[in-house]
N, C-alpha and C positions, 0 to 999 in steps of 0.2 A: 572055421571061417575067421579071418583076421578082423579085429575091431574096426568100426567105422572111423575114418580119420576125423579128428576134431577140426572145426572150422569157425572162424570169426570173420565177419565182413561188415564194414560200415561204409556206405557209399551214398553219394548224392544220386538222385533219380537218374540223371543222364548217364551215369556210369554203371548202372545196374547190368547192362549187357556185358561190360568188361568183367564185372564181378562174376557173372555167369560163366564166362570163359575160364576164370580162375577156379571156380567150383568144379567145372568139368575136367580140368587137368587132374585134380585130385581124385575125383570119382572114377575117372577112366584109367587110373593107374599110370598116368604120364608124368606124375610128379609125386614124390614121397613126402616132401615137406618144404614149404617155401613161404615167403611173404611178399606182398606187393603194396606199393604206395604211389599215389598220384597226387601232386600238389599244384596249386596255381595261386600266385600272389600271396604266399604265406598261409593259405588255407588248404587243409587236407580234403581232397575230393573223394579219395578212395583209399581205404586201409583194409587189407585182407591178409590173413595168415591161416595156414592149415596144414594138416598132415602130422607126421611124427618127426621129432627132432633126433631120434636115435634109431639104430638099426633093429633094436628089439621091439620097437613100436610101443614104448611105455611112456615117453615124455612128449606131450603135445608141442608142436611147433607153433610158437606164438610170435607176436610182433616184437618181442624182446629177445628172441632167440638169436644168438650170435652165430654168424656163418662166414667161413672163409670164401672170399669172392674172387680169388686169383687176380688177374690183371685189371679187374674193375677197380682195384685200389691204387693203380699207378698214378692217377691224377692227384690223389691225396698225398702220395709220397712226394710228388713234384711240388705240391704246395708247401710241404714241410721244408724242402730245400729253399724255396723262394722266400720263406720267412727269414732265412739267414741272409739273403740279399737285402731284404727290407731292413734288417738290423745292421747292415754295413759290414757283415763278416765275409761276404762273397760279392762278386759281380757276375753278370751274365757273360761278359765277353773277354775278360782277362783269361789267359791260359791257366789251366788248373794247377800247373806247376808253380805258380806264384805262391800257393798255399801248400802244395803237395809235391815237392821236388821229386820224390821217388817215382811218381806216376809219369813224369815227363821224359820217358825213355821209349825206345823201340818204335819211333814214329808217332808218339802220342803227345809231343810237346805242344802242338797247336790246339789241343782239345780245350773247349770252353764248356761252361755250364750250359750255355744255350745248346751246344751240340748234344750234350748228354741228355738234357730233358726232352729234346725233340728227336731222340733215337738216331742221332748221327755221329755218335762217338766212335763207331767202328768196332765195338766189342759186343756183338749180339749174343755171344756164347762164351762159356769158359773154355779153356784149352783142353786138348785130349788128356793131359795129365790130371785134370780135375775128375776124371772117371774114378780115380783112386782116393779122392777126398771125401770125407764125411760131409753130407749136404748141410749139416748143422755147424760145421766148422767155419764160421764167418771169417776168421782171421786168415785161414789157409786159402779160402776162396778169394779174398781180397788180394793176397800175395800173388795168386795165380793171374789175376787181371793186371796187376802192376807189371808182371813179367811178360805179359802178352803183347803181340804186335797186332794192331788193328787190321781188319780185312781191307780197309781202304783209308786214305788220309782222312782225318776228322773233318766232317762236314760234307764229304763227297757222296756218301752212300746212306740211304735210309734203310734201316732194318730194326724193327722193334726189338728192344733189349729185354726179352721175355723174362729171364732170370737175373741178368747182370745189372739191371736198372737200379734196384735197391742196394745192391752191394756197392756200386759206384757212388751212389748218393751218400750212403753211410760212411764210406771211406773218405769222401771229401769233407763231410761235416766233422768227422773226427779230427781232421787237420785244421779246419777253419772255423768251426762252430764255437759258440759261447761255451764256457766250461760246463755249464749245466744243461746243455742242449746239443750234444755232439752225436746224436743219432736222429733218424727220422722219427722214431717212436717217441723220443723225449721232446722233440720239437712239436709233434702233434699233440702230445699231452699238454704242453705249455700253451699251444694255440687256443685250445678250448678253455683252459684255465684263465686266460686273460680276457675272456668275454667275447672271443671271436666266433663262438659256436653259433651256427645259423639256427634261427628259430628259438623256441622256448623249450626248456627241459633238457635232459641229458642227450648228448649226441654220442652214439656208440660207433666210433671209428678208431680202431686200435690195431697196431702192429704187434701181435702177440697178446695172449691172454694169460693172466696170472692163474696159477694152478687152483686156487681156491674158487675160481669162477669157471672152471672147465665144465661143471654140470650145466652151465648156461649155453654151451657151445653145441651146435648141431654136428652129428656124425655125417661125414661125406659118404655117399653111396652111389655107385654106378648103376643107373637105370637103363643105360644103353651101353652094351659091351664095347661098342665102337666109338665111344664118346670122344676119344682123343685121336682116332685114326686119321681124320682129314688133315690134322696138323702134322702128325708124324709122317704122313705120306709126302709132305713137301720136302724139297731139298733142304737139308740141314735141320729138319724139324726136331729130330731126337736130340741133337746136341744143343739146340736152343731152348728146348722145353724140359729136358730131363737129363742134363749133365751138370752135376752128378745126379745119380739116380735117386728117386724117392718122390719127386714133385708130382707124379701122376699116380701114385700108389695110395689109395684111400686108407689102407691099414697104417701106413706111416703118417699120413697127414692127420689121422685121428688120434695119434699117440700123444701122450702128455708132453714129451720134449718138443714135438713139432708145433703143438698149439702154443707153447710158451715162447718159442723162438720168434724174434723180430725179423721178418722177411718183407721189407717194403715193396718188393716187386710183385709178390704173389700172396702175401700173408695178411691182407687186411681182413679183420673180423668186424662185421657190421650187421645192421638190420636194414630192411627196405625203407623204413621211415627215416632213418638217419641219412641214407644216401639221397633220398628224395629231398630232404631238407637242405642238404649240402648243395644240390643242383638248383633248388629254388632260390638259394642265396648267391651262389658263386657267380652268376652272370650279371648281377646287379652292380651298377656303378656306385650305389649307395648302400651296398650290402656289408655284412660284417667281415667277410673275407677281403673285400676291396678296401675296407678301412684298415685292416691289418697290413696289407701289402702296399697301400698307397695307389693312387689312380694310375700312374704311369706303369708300374710293375703289374698291376692288375690287368691292364690292357694287354701287356705282353703275354701274360699267362693265357689269355683267351685267344690271341691272334694266331693265324697260321704262321708256322715257322719252317716247316718242311713239307713240301708238296711234290709228290712223284711216286715212283714205284717202290714199294717196301718189300725187301727181300724175304722177310719172315711172313708177312701177310700174303705175299705173292700177288699183289694187286696195287692199284692206285690208292694213295692215302693223303690226308692232310693231318699233320700233327701240330698242335700248339705246344706250349711248354708242359707237356704231360697229358693233355686231353686229345682225344680223337675228334676231328671235325668231319661231319658227314652231312652234306646238304644243308649246312648252316647249323645243324644240331651239334652240341658239344657233349661228350660223354665218353664212356668206355665200357666194354664188356670183358668178361673173364671166361676162360676155357671152362666148360661145364655148364654154362647157361646163365649165370648171373649177369645183369646188365643194368646200367643207369645212364640217364642223360637229361639235358634240358633242350626243349624244342622252342625256338623263338617264333616259328611260324604259327604255332597254336598256343604259345605261352603256357607250357606246363612242364613240370619235372616228373620223371618216371623212374621207379626203381623196382627191380625184381631180383630177389635174393633166394637162391635155392641150394639145398644140400644134395640135390639129385643130379648127378653128373650125366648130362646128356647134350642135346644140341640146342641151338637158339630158336627152334621152331616154337617153343613155348612163349618166348619173349615176343616173337613176331606175331603170334596170334593175339596176345594181350595188347600189344601196341596197336595192331589194326583196329581192335575194338575200342581202344581209348581214342584214337584219332577219328574214328567214325562218329564218336559221341561229342567230341570237342571241336566245334568249328573254329576256324581262325578268327582272332579278334578283328573287329571292324577297323579299317584304316582310319 
């Protein structure tokens, strides 16, 4: 018989029902290792972590276990790019060719950073030639995008740039960023180092993890064999999600080279508490992120920028400059089940980080329990 999964929970009384849902996910085998955090007004209302961090079931999954959260990291990648705007190295609406002449070819000359961050750059996938590129060869993948023709004129079509988002951000920062911050990973590190980190204590939001810290990283493991099937069944799903191959293969994702690589589109390593603190801060006009960006750019970061049918999502969306807006909530989920957001209606931030690749049914159950327990603030 396998050992009983370890579990730690600290919750205010109102959120004990949500804590019970989290406990049940582990007890019923619906999750092998995850963490959950709920915050309001700078205070942690619920912190839970449990299960195992590794496939051998020897390392407990704790609230400090780092986990790859796939696209749930895209808002953080966008924020890294926006710090370059705040610093005067980029603008939102000048053509990218101003800084990156090689990119302004094959119908891409009008592309702006606003288009890119709101998933309207027209390059939602790498070209067919990228099937032959090593997924860790960032330079070759960037060259592939520079040589590509967009699927539509920039700004005309919405399609989440599932894998290309981070490559394009890093490519632009390499051309226009400050000498010591020419990648999203470097800008993210500098952002927290300058005191912009939300809340107190360390914020674990990293694009790539140093090899000496790989023992802190959770092994990804598919608990549902069809965890990616709904995405791959969509038109273009494979080319947008897994060209070049490897992004849906837990064995590759768990390898040392993939953990060390900086992949801003899908490679954020974080904890639930860090993401919850990020969302508890990011919406505030007087928050630390707002102070870093300035009030006007902070407002742009949160405001709807692209509204309509998204070809990758295959449904209606609202994108800000990196954040998904849904019924007024701002946030982002990642394939496999991790998700985080801020809800203005009930004034709470929520983050669920899991190494167990499955559906969003777990997040839905947890969110339902949280919302049932937290009434909307009085007007």
